C-alpha positions in Angstrom: 26.7 -18.0 28.5 27.2 -15.1 30.1 25.8 -12.0 28.0 28.5 -9.7 26.9 28.4 -6.1 28.8 27.1 -3.2 26.8 27.7 0.6 27.9 25.3 2.9 27.2 26.6 6.6 27.9 24.6 9.4 28.0 26.0 12.8 28.3 23.9 15.8 29.6 24.1 19.4 29.6 21.6 21.7 31.7 18.8 20.0 30.0 15.2 19.8 30.6 14.9 16.9 33.5 11.3 15.6 32.6 13.4 14.8 28.7 16.3 13.2 30.6 14.2 11.2 32.8 12.4 9.5 30.0 15.5 8.6 27.9 16.2 6.9 31.3 13.0 4.9 31.3 13.7 4.2 27.6 16.9 2.1 28.6 16.1 0.8 31.7 12.8 -0.4 30.1 14.9 -2.5 27.7 14.6 -6.5 27.6 18.3 -6.7 27.5 19.5 -6.3 31.0 23.5 -6.7 31.2 23.8 -3.0 31.2 25.8 -0.1 32.8 24.3 3.2 32.5 27.3 6.3 32.7 25.8 9.5 32.8 28.1 12.2 32.3 26.8 15.4 33.4 29.3 17.9 31.8 29.1 20.8 34.2 25.6 21.9 34.2 24.7 24.5 35.9 21.1 23.9 36.4 19.4 21.5 39.1 19.6 18.2 36.6 21.9 16.4 39.4 18.9 15.8 41.7 17.4 13.8 38.5 20.4 11.5 37.8 21.0 11.2 41.9 17.3 9.9 41.8 18.1 7.3 39.3 21.0 6.3 41.0 19.5 5.6 44.2 16.9 2.8 42.4 19.4 1.3 40.1 22.9 0.0 40.8 23.8 -0.1 37.5 23.6 4.1 36.8 27.1 5.7 37.4 27.0 9.3 37.6 30.2 11.1 36.4 30.6 15.2 36.5 33.1 17.1 34.7 34.8 20.0 36.5 34.5 21.9 33.1 32.7 21.6 30.0 34.4 19.6 27.6 31.4 19.1 24.8 30.3 15.4 24.2 33.4 14.3 22.2 36.1 14.3 24.9 33.1 13.6 27.8 32.4 10.4 25.9 35.8 9.1 25.2 36.8 10.2 28.8 34.5 7.3 29.9 34.7 5.2 27.2 38.6 4.1 27.8 37.8 3.5 31.6 34.7 1.4 31.0 34.9 -3.0 30.5 32.0 -3.2 28.1 32.2 -5.2 24.8 29.6 -2.6 23.1 28.9 0.6 23.7 25.4 2.2 22.7 25.0 5.9 22.8 21.7 8.1 23.7 21.5 11.8 23.6 19.6 13.1 26.9 16.5 14.0 25.3 15.9 10.8 23.3 13.8 8.0 23.2 14.1 4.0 22.8 10.7 3.0 21.8 11.5 -0.6 21.3 12.3 -2.7 24.6 13.7 -5.1 22.7 16.5 -2.6 20.9 19.3 -3.7 22.6 18.6 -7.7 22.4 18.2 -7.4 18.8 21.4 -5.3 18.1 23.7 -7.5 20.4 22.0 -10.8 18.9 22.9 -9.4 15.4 26.5 -8.3 16.3 27.4 -11.6 18.4 25.9 -13.5 15.1 28.0 -11.2 12.6 31.3 -10.5 13.8 32.3 -8.8 10.8 29.9 -5.9 11.4 31.3 -3.1 13.6 27.9 -1.4 14.4 24.4 -1.2 13.5 21.2 1.1 14.8 18.1 1.0 14.0 15.3 1.1 10.7 13.0 4.4 11.8 13.6 7.6 13.6 10.6 9.1 14.5 11.7 13.0 14.7 9.4 14.7 17.7 9.7 18.6 18.9 9.5 19.8 22.3 5.6 19.0 23.1 6.4 15.4 22.0 4.7 15.7 18.9 5.6 13.4 15.7 6.5 15.9 12.8 8.5 13.4 10.3 9.5 9.6 10.1 12.4 8.9 8.6 13.2 4.9 7.2 17.0 4.7 7.5 18.8 2.7 4.7 19.1 -1.0 5.9 22.1 -3.0 4.3 25.5 -2.4 4.1 25.9 -2.3 0.5 23.5 0.9 0.4 24.4 2.6 2.7 27.6 2.8 1.6 26.0 4.2 -1.9 24.8 6.8 0.3 27.2 7.8 3.2 28.7 10.4 1.4 25.7 12.6 0.8 23.8 12.3 4.1 24.3 10.5 7.5 22.4 7.6 7.1 21.7 6.8 10.9 20.6 8.3 14.3 23.3 8.7 16.8 21.2 8.0 19.3 20.3 4.3 18.3 23.7 3.0 17.2 25.5 0.3 19.0 29.0 -0.6 18.1 32.1 -2.9 19.4 34.8 -2.2 21.7 37.1 -3.2 19.3 35.9 -1.0 16.2 36.2 1.4 18.8 39.7 1.1 19.9 40.5 0.7 15.9 39.4 4.1 15.0 40.8 6.1 18.1 37.0 7.2 19.4 35.5 10.0 18.5 37.3 12.8 17.1 37.9 15.4 19.8 38.4 18.8 17.1 34.9 18.4 16.3 32.0 19.9 18.2 29.5 18.6 15.9 29.3 15.9 13.3 31.2 14.0 15.1 28.8 10.9 15.0 29.5 11.3 10.9 33.1 11.5 11.5 33.7 8.4 14.1 30.8 6.4 11.4 33.1 6.9 8.5 36.3 5.8 10.2 34.7 2.7 11.3 32.8 1.9 7.8 36.6 1.5 6.8 37.0 -1.6 8.6 33.8 -3.0 9.3 30.5 -3.4 7.3 27.3 -1.9 9.1 23.5 -2.4 8.9 20.4 -1.2 10.1 17.9 -3.8 12.4 14.6 -4.1 10.6 11.3 -2.8 12.4 13.0 -0.9 15.2 12.5 2.5 15.9 13.6 5.5 17.9 12.5 9.0 18.9 14.6 11.9 18.0 13.8 15.0 19.6 14.5 18.6 17.9 14.4 21.5 20.5 14.0 24.4 18.5 14.8 26.7 21.6 18.1 25.5 21.2 19.0 25.3 17.9 21.0 28.3 16.7 22.0 29.6 13.3 25.8 29.5 14.2 25.1 25.7 15.3 23.6 25.1 12.1 26.6 26.5 10.3 29.4 24.4 12.8 27.5 21.1 11.9 27.5 21.9 7.8 31.0 23.1 8.0 32.6 20.0 9.7 30.2 17.4 7.8 31.7 19.1 4.8 35.3 18.5 5.7 34.6 15.0 6.4 32.6 14.5 3.2 36.2 16.1 1.3 38.1 13.5 4.0 36.4 10.7 2.5 35.9 11.4 -1.1 37.9 8.7 -2.0 36.7 6.1 0.6 33.2 5.6 -0.7 31.2 5.9 -4.0 29.2 8.5 -5.6 31.2 11.9 -4.3 30.2 14.0 -7.1 26.6 12.6 -6.8 26.5 13.3 -3.0 28.7 17.2 -3.5 25.7 18.3 -5.9 22.5 17.1 -3.4 24.7 18.3 -0.2 25.1 21.8 -2.4 21.1 22.0 -3.0 20.0 21.0 0.4 22.6 22.9 2.4 22.9 26.3 0.6 19.7 26.0 -2.1 16.8 24.4 -1.5 15.0 23.5 1.5 15.1 19.7 2.3 11.6 19.2 2.1 12.0 20.1 -1.9 14.5 17.5 -2.2 12.7 14.9 -0.8 10.1 15.4 -2.9 12.3 15.1 -5.9 13.8 11.7 -4.6 10.4 10.8 -4.3 9.6 11.2 -7.8 12.6 10.0 -9.0 11.7 6.5 -7.2 8.2 6.6 -8.9 9.9 6.5 -12.0 12.8 3.7 -11.5 
């Protein structure tokens, strides 16, 4: 039986060439080989195109597309998702890394055996900075029931680790192009209204935080959009008021490290 095709979409805009190379290498090193890699250059003005074309010469399953103008991630992703022939799609940002070579293989196997699941991702997210130094590690919630209990509090996944089905994407109309931030949270909430979700145990990825590119305005946009999505889904998932208090504390009053400490204390006395 032929393995299903997985399309992996990477959007890039004026990014570090070395970081993009590391992301691509982590995809190409996967044990699952029935893949196509679609790199969307969102009208970059730097020399990132040179790196992409170098990879294209070496790998026939890499397709390079360049937008004439900057469309942002949601529009760029949707534009090419609609034209692909994939059964599953995976996303990775141009500065993140799939640490486990078996990531895709395990995800596809799970999705093939569990058609009632529309999306899966990985258990561990390792947060790194510009110098590849590990600055944090997140253990994501693993089962559908627990994820639903916490979805309104925080995104329980990392966008660069997700694998979802074409069927699920078609039913939720892909990414909402009104959002320039928190678009991953929005599509997850929509898919979840139809399908189950889970994390695949024991797999990790590295998520890079680039402090040079993080601005106060971007943070505000992220929080503002997340709050819109959060309120929009208040009747779809449990624990709305608990989540509301949590978000007020984290986003407005207390730093996140304090919240993490309080959660640990709570868990000790369970």
